PATIVEX-678651 format. One line per 4 residues: number of its first residue (from 1); their letters; for each residue x, y, z of N, C-alpha, C. Coordinates in pm, 1 decimal. Layout:
<lumros>
NUM = a = X,Y,Z,X,Y,Z,X,Y,Z  ...
</lumros>
This chain:
<lumros>
1 = mssr = 2351.0,5426.9,-5264.4,2358.3,5353.2,-5129.0,2390.7,5204.5,-5155.1  2516.6,5146.6,-5081.4,2565.5,5010.4,-5125.4,2479.9,4946.6,-5011.5  2438.9,4835.4,-5036.9,2383.7,4746.1,-4939.0,2467.2,4668.7,-4857.3  2598.8,4676.0,-4881.7,2705.0,4571.0,-4807.5,2718.7,4609.7,-4680.9
5 = idls = 2716.7,4501.2,-4591.9,2739.3,4534.8,-4467.9,2861.5,4431.4,-4449.7  2965.5,4534.5,-4389.6,3080.3,4460.5,-4337.2,3110.4,4524.1,-4170.1  3121.6,4409.0,-4079.3,3144.6,4430.8,-3945.6,3267.2,4405.2,-3904.9  3366.0,4473.0,-3819.6,3452.0,4393.3,-3770.8,3461.2,4391.8,-3610.8
9 = lspc = 3506.0,4308.8,-3588.4,3525.1,4284.2,-3422.1,3608.6,4298.5,-3391.4  3653.3,4358.9,-3266.3,3779.6,4359.8,-3189.0,3780.5,4290.8,-3033.7  3861.3,4281.2,-2942.2,3872.5,4239.5,-2838.0,3763.6,4312.4,-2740.6  3713.7,4219.3,-2642.7,3616.0,4308.4,-2564.6,3589.2,4230.0,-2419.2
13 = ttvg = 3622.7,4257.9,-2300.6,3642.1,4193.2,-2183.7,3478.0,4182.0,-2137.5  3377.9,4306.3,-2169.8,3237.9,4261.9,-2142.8,3184.2,4154.0,-2232.6  3212.3,4125.0,-2328.1,3150.4,4012.0,-2420.1,3232.8,3890.6,-2362.3  3339.8,3881.0,-2350.6,3398.1,3749.6,-2277.6,3328.2,3702.2,-2127.9
17 = lias = 3268.9,3830.0,-2076.7,3198.1,3805.9,-1920.5,3066.3,3758.8,-1986.9  2992.2,3837.2,-2075.7,2873.0,3793.7,-2110.3,2881.4,3627.2,-2142.2  3010.4,3614.3,-2260.2,2980.2,3433.9,-2295.1,3025.2,3366.6,-2146.2  3088.9,3400.2,-2072.3,3128.1,3300.6,-1963.9,3026.5,3288.7,-1859.4
21 = lpwl = 2922.1,3379.2,-1864.4,2795.1,3371.0,-1742.7,2743.0,3235.3,-1758.9  2719.1,3145.9,-1846.5,2674.7,3011.1,-1847.1,2726.5,2914.8,-1763.2  2869.8,2949.1,-1807.4,2957.3,2871.6,-1712.2,2955.8,2894.3,-1605.4  2977.5,3018.5,-1542.5,2973.3,3038.5,-1400.0,2869.8,3037.8,-1343.6
25 = afva = 2710.2,3012.7,-1387.7,2613.2,2956.4,-1333.7,2659.8,2805.2,-1292.1  2683.6,2725.7,-1404.9,2712.8,2605.9,-1395.1,2806.2,2578.0,-1271.6  2903.9,2663.2,-1245.1,2997.9,2660.7,-1130.9,2913.1,2652.2,-1009.0  2809.4,2768.9,-997.6,2746.6,2793.1,-857.4,2638.2,2640.9,-858.5
29 = fvlv = 2621.0,2593.0,-966.3,2514.1,2476.9,-940.9,2617.1,2354.8,-901.1  2691.2,2339.0,-954.8,2796.5,2254.5,-897.4,2854.6,2276.9,-758.0  2892.8,2376.7,-726.5,2914.7,2396.2,-548.0,2803.2,2370.1,-497.6  2669.2,2398.2,-524.3,2573.6,2335.4,-432.2,2526.9,2204.5,-432.9
33 = aftp = 2529.4,2168.9,-528.1,2456.8,2035.0,-570.4,2556.3,1930.8,-522.2  2675.1,1927.7,-537.3,2786.2,1816.2,-505.3,2889.1,1838.5,-398.0  2920.6,1751.9,-335.3,3038.0,1733.6,-211.6,3138.5,1792.1,-275.5  3220.2,1845.8,-223.8,3344.5,1911.5,-267.7,3446.2,1806.4,-353.3
37 = gqai = 3443.7,1672.8,-300.5,3518.6,1531.9,-355.0,3477.3,1521.2,-501.3  3346.4,1530.9,-537.7,3279.5,1508.2,-625.0,3269.2,1636.2,-715.9  3264.8,1758.1,-671.3,3270.7,1867.1,-767.6,3395.1,1918.0,-841.8  3500.7,1857.3,-783.4,3611.1,1889.3,-891.9,3625.9,1879.4,-1030.4
41 = aglv = 3594.9,1746.5,-1044.9,3572.5,1715.3,-1217.2,3489.4,1827.2,-1280.9  3385.6,1864.8,-1217.9,3275.6,1990.3,-1291.3,3338.1,2100.5,-1283.5  3416.5,2156.0,-1179.0,3460.7,2264.1,-1187.6,3566.6,2293.9,-1281.1  3653.3,2175.9,-1315.8,3753.3,2154.2,-1377.2,3721.1,2192.4,-1537.8
45 = fala = 3605.1,2131.1,-1540.6,3529.4,2136.9,-1675.4,3492.7,2276.7,-1700.7  3389.7,2334.7,-1614.2,3348.4,2456.8,-1628.5,3473.0,2550.8,-1634.0  3575.6,2549.0,-1568.3,3675.4,2640.7,-1570.4,3733.0,2642.5,-1714.0  3782.4,2545.8,-1740.9,3817.4,2545.2,-1891.8,3711.4,2567.4,-2000.1
49 = mtir = 3585.3,2560.8,-1986.7,3481.0,2599.7,-2104.3,3467.6,2747.5,-2049.3  3500.0,2801.6,-1962.1,3479.9,2951.4,-1922.8,3616.9,3012.2,-1984.1  3722.6,2992.5,-1967.4,3868.9,3014.7,-2051.6,3828.8,3031.1,-2190.6  3770.6,2900.4,-2245.1,3781.3,2874.7,-2400.4,3644.5,2994.7,-2435.1
53 = dfrr = 3561.0,3026.0,-2396.8,3490.2,3096.6,-2441.7,3487.5,3271.0,-2418.7  3591.5,3259.9,-2331.1,3589.5,3424.2,-2290.5,3723.8,3470.3,-2398.3  3818.4,3354.2,-2431.2,3913.0,3373.1,-2532.5,3844.5,3387.1,-2673.0  3765.8,3300.1,-2680.2,3696.2,3288.6,-2835.7,3603.8,3420.8,-2867.4
57 = lgqi = 3516.3,3425.1,-2766.6,3424.0,3553.6,-2800.2,3441.2,3674.6,-2749.8  3519.6,3704.5,-2626.2,3561.7,3804.3,-2565.4,3714.9,3865.0,-2663.0  3804.1,3779.9,-2631.3,3964.7,3831.5,-2654.4,3947.9,3778.0,-2831.7  3885.4,3724.4,-2901.8,3905.7,3684.5,-3019.0,4012.1,3650.2,-3073.4
61 = aggh = 4001.1,3537.1,-2997.4,4168.5,3457.4,-3004.2,4130.2,3313.2,-3014.9  4221.1,3237.8,-3083.2,4187.8,3100.2,-3137.3,4153.8,3066.7,-3254.8  4162.1,2943.9,-3312.8,4118.6,2894.0,-3460.2,3982.5,2926.3,-3496.6  3877.0,2898.6,-3393.2,3727.0,2923.5,-3427.2,3698.7,3087.3,-3433.0
65 = aitg = 3806.6,3161.7,-3379.5,3736.9,3325.4,-3354.3,3718.7,3385.1,-3471.3  3560.1,3441.9,-3489.1,3537.8,3503.2,-3595.3,3592.0,3664.7,-3550.8  3619.5,3726.0,-3658.4,3674.7,3859.3,-3643.2,3612.7,3949.9,-3708.7  3486.3,3921.0,-3806.8,3419.8,3989.2,-3868.5,3291.5,3925.4,-3938.5
69 = lrvr = 3182.9,4005.3,-3995.0,3110.5,3955.4,-4042.3,3064.5,4042.3,-4178.8  3026.7,3951.5,-4277.9,3013.1,4050.0,-4439.8,2888.2,4009.7,-4500.7  2827.7,4075.1,-4553.8,2686.7,4064.3,-4617.2,2716.3,4121.9,-4776.8  2710.7,3990.1,-4842.4,2765.5,4039.3,-4980.8,2642.9,3941.2,-5085.9
73 = agql = 2591.6,4015.8,-5179.6,2493.0,3952.9,-5236.8,2406.2,3860.6,-5189.3  2341.4,3914.8,-5067.6,2213.5,3845.7,-5028.2,2299.5,3720.1,-4915.9  2437.8,3702.1,-4910.4,2469.6,3601.4,-4816.9,2540.5,3637.9,-4716.6  2512.8,3614.0,-4608.4,2630.9,3646.1,-4449.8,2734.8,3566.2,-4472.8
77 = faif = 2876.6,3611.2,-4449.2,2978.0,3537.0,-4437.4,3064.1,3549.4,-4299.9  3111.2,3471.8,-4229.1,3184.0,3474.8,-4109.2,3329.6,3484.4,-4167.2  3400.9,3594.0,-4104.4,3555.8,3598.1,-4130.7,3628.0,3568.2,-3997.6  3720.2,3494.2,-4021.6,3825.2,3424.0,-3926.6,3940.8,3519.1,-3950.8
81 = rdes = 4019.3,3457.2,-3818.4,4171.9,3527.7,-3785.6,4253.4,3504.9,-3923.5  4221.8,3419.0,-3994.2,4317.9,3355.5,-4090.7,4280.5,3446.2,-4251.1  4183.1,3527.7,-4236.4,4093.7,3599.1,-4332.6,4008.2,3525.5,-4421.5  3993.3,3372.4,-4388.8,3899.2,3309.8,-4457.1,3782.7,3369.8,-4457.5
85 = evpv = 3689.2,3323.9,-4534.1,3537.1,3362.2,-4500.3,3448.8,3214.6,-4559.8  3372.6,3188.9,-4446.1,3261.3,3079.7,-4460.3,3124.4,3129.4,-4492.1  3044.6,3092.2,-4590.1,2917.3,3145.0,-4575.0,2855.4,3054.3,-4475.9  2763.0,3157.7,-4386.9,2707.5,3118.6,-4278.7,2544.9,3141.7,-4310.8
89 = rpgp = 2452.9,3096.8,-4206.2,2326.6,3121.9,-4198.7,2297.5,3116.8,-4048.0  2226.0,3249.7,-4007.1,2184.2,3262.6,-3897.6,2083.0,3156.4,-3820.9  2091.6,3085.5,-3718.0,1996.9,2966.6,-3670.8,1906.4,3028.3,-3587.5  1799.8,2949.7,-3545.9,1664.6,2999.6,-3489.8,1724.3,3055.4,-3315.8
93 = asrl = 1828.9,2986.0,-3281.3,1851.6,3029.4,-3157.1,1903.1,3177.9,-3157.7  1934.9,3226.1,-3251.2,1996.2,3375.1,-3226.4,1916.5,3474.0,-3189.7  1935.7,3558.1,-3111.5,1875.0,3657.6,-3054.5,1907.9,3813.0,-3112.4  1832.4,3899.6,-3140.0,1843.1,4034.2,-3185.7,1798.7,4092.9,-3096.1
97 = gagl = 1884.6,4218.7,-3052.0,1838.1,4332.9,-2965.0,1899.5,4474.0,-3026.6  1860.3,4583.4,-2953.9,1912.2,4703.3,-2984.0,2044.5,4720.7,-2932.1  2077.7,4652.2,-2820.7,2225.1,4701.5,-2747.8,2300.2,4566.2,-2760.6  2249.3,4429.0,-2761.5,2316.4,4323.4,-2758.8,2231.4,4231.0,-2843.8
101 = tllk = 2330.9,4164.9,-2960.2,2288.9,4070.9,-3033.0,2382.5,3944.5,-3034.1  2279.0,3819.7,-3015.3,2357.3,3673.7,-2966.6,2332.9,3628.2,-3109.9  2445.0,3608.9,-3199.4,2401.8,3502.6,-3334.1,2483.5,3371.7,-3321.7  2393.6,3284.3,-3353.5,2423.1,3147.6,-3355.2,2434.6,3089.3,-3481.0
105 = lhpd = 2564.1,3103.5,-3587.7,2583.9,3098.0,-3728.9,2619.2,2967.7,-3740.8  2531.7,2863.8,-3842.8,2547.4,2769.3,-3902.8,2639.6,2764.8,-4038.3  2724.1,2703.2,-4043.1,2779.2,2723.0,-4212.9,2699.4,2626.5,-4300.3  2681.3,2690.0,-4407.9,2608.1,2630.3,-4524.5,2642.7,2502.6,-4550.4
109 = gtrf = 2525.8,2414.9,-4548.8,2533.6,2263.3,-4579.2,2570.1,2174.9,-4459.5  2543.9,2246.8,-4320.4,2568.4,2189.5,-4226.0,2453.3,2215.9,-4116.2  2433.4,2110.8,-4014.9,2311.1,2119.0,-3947.7,2370.8,2139.7,-3804.3  2463.3,2077.9,-3764.8,2524.2,2072.4,-3602.1,2631.7,2150.3,-3576.3
113 = kayh = 2716.1,2161.9,-3652.7,2831.8,2263.5,-3647.2,2790.6,2407.9,-3625.8  2808.1,2477.2,-3519.6,2785.5,2630.9,-3500.0,2910.1,2713.2,-3453.5  2901.0,2859.5,-3496.5,2983.2,2940.3,-3460.4,2887.6,3048.3,-3376.2  2942.1,3115.2,-3300.0,2873.5,3205.3,-3182.7,2943.9,3374.8,-3183.9
117 = vill = 2848.2,3429.6,-3218.0,2904.0,3574.4,-3202.7,2816.6,3671.8,-3118.3  2879.3,3754.8,-3036.1,2826.1,3838.6,-2958.2,2864.7,3971.1,-2966.8  2750.1,4090.0,-3040.7,2776.1,4190.8,-3076.4,2695.2,4313.6,-2985.9  2781.5,4408.0,-2951.4,2755.0,4500.8,-2867.1,2733.6,4642.4,-2936.6
121 = apsr = 2622.3,4695.1,-2876.2,2638.0,4863.5,-2975.0,2693.2,4922.1,-2878.1  2751.5,5032.2,-2929.4,2851.6,5134.5,-2859.9,2755.4,5190.1,-2751.7  2818.0,5180.3,-2629.0,2782.2,5236.5,-2517.9,2904.4,5265.7,-2399.5  2894.3,5308.2,-2302.4,2967.8,5356.4,-2210.4,3037.6,5231.7,-2126.6
125 = wskg = 2981.4,5139.5,-2128.9,3008.1,4994.6,-2065.7,3109.7,4937.2,-2137.2  3117.0,4925.9,-2289.8,3194.7,4847.5,-2359.6,3269.3,4894.6,-2411.7  3411.3,4883.6,-2399.2,3539.3,4952.9,-2479.6,3586.2,4848.5,-2594.4  3540.5,4768.0,-2633.3,3585.7,4683.8,-2735.6,3479.6,4601.8,-2786.9
129 = nvva = 3529.4,4569.4,-2933.3,3380.2,4442.8,-3010.7,3267.9,4527.7,-2996.5  3279.2,4673.6,-3006.5,3146.8,4773.6,-3028.8,3158.1,4791.7,-3200.2  3072.9,4766.6,-3259.5,3061.5,4774.4,-3419.0,2984.8,4891.4,-3441.4  3042.5,4924.2,-3551.1,2951.4,5052.4,-3592.8,2823.4,5083.6,-3598.9
133 = pdqf = 2778.9,5188.3,-3549.2,2604.3,5176.6,-3486.4,2536.1,5165.6,-3659.0  2586.7,5220.2,-3763.8,2519.4,5215.5,-3879.4,2512.5,5062.7,-3944.9  2630.5,5011.7,-3947.2,2649.9,4856.1,-4001.9,2586.5,4778.6,-3889.1  2568.1,4784.9,-3766.2,2502.8,4708.7,-3674.1,2346.8,4734.5,-3687.0
137 = rrlr = 2291.9,4817.5,-3696.5,2171.7,4842.7,-3760.8,2134.0,4790.5,-3883.2  2209.0,4781.5,-3995.9,2193.9,4742.9,-4127.6,2188.3,4588.7,-4094.7  2273.6,4539.5,-4049.5,2277.7,4401.3,-4012.0,2154.0,4332.4,-3924.0  2130.0,4401.4,-3829.7,2000.9,4351.7,-3766.1,1845.6,4368.7,-3839.8
141 = qwlr = 1855.6,4469.0,-3941.0,1751.9,4487.8,-4023.9,1750.9,4358.9,-4122.9  1866.3,4327.5,-4172.4,1894.8,4243.9,-4288.2,1825.4,4123.2,-4211.6  1875.5,4075.4,-4102.5,1839.8,3935.2,-4009.7,1707.3,3949.5,-4001.2  1628.9,4066.8,-3963.8,1466.5,4083.2,-3921.9,1398.4,4052.6,-4048.1
145 = lgkp = 1433.1,4150.9,-4137.4,1344.3,4148.5,-4249.8,1366.8,4033.5,-4348.7  1447.9,3965.6,-4337.0,1459.3,3845.4,-4424.0,1593.9,3874.1,-4533.4  1637.3,3759.5,-4557.2,1706.5,3744.5,-4678.6,1674.7,3694.1,-4825.2  1717.2,3728.5,-4930.4,1645.0,3674.1,-5033.3,1692.9,3534.6,-5060.8
149 = rrst = 1579.6,3474.0,-5101.0,1589.4,3316.9,-5135.0,1697.5,3325.0,-5252.7  1786.1,3215.3,-5202.5,1870.7,3155.9,-5308.6,1807.6,3030.1,-5386.1  1833.9,3026.8,-5529.4,1790.2,2913.4,-5580.5,1884.5,2778.3,-5533.9  1805.7,2676.1,-5518.6,1941.6,2563.5,-5513.7,1906.8,2471.9,-5650.0
153 = dn = 2023.7,2485.7,-5687.3,2079.2,2408.9,-5824.4,2174.4,2280.2,-5802.6  2101.0,2181.0,-5711.3,2157.2,2062.6,-5714.4,2118.0,1955.2,-5780.4
</lumros>
């Protein structure tokens, strides 16, 4: 049995709505806290961020959209639309669950740049971006149980 993990992501409206929730909460705050004249800039910003996150995470569109995850030789790779692969490591803000996994992935060698991925288990609510149950389980186990330490020969 191979230990290789290879997840492919597809567009999903449910994931896009989940990604948009923080910005929609910000819109509600702006509408309550500010006068209509003051709220315009906040609403324009929140609308732009809502559309960006919905497209990138839900519709898998745009330059920084991740279309897949792969584990090879103990290293996690993010796969982008142009088929390029970047070695990444999950950040401490990542959350693993049986039905929903939120990953904040940092490219190796960076502290501040991050990519986000939302993974859904198969259900009647989600019609896309649903990962294969076996691969999804294996990725969660790999993330929870730890990764092999790589030697640093710098």
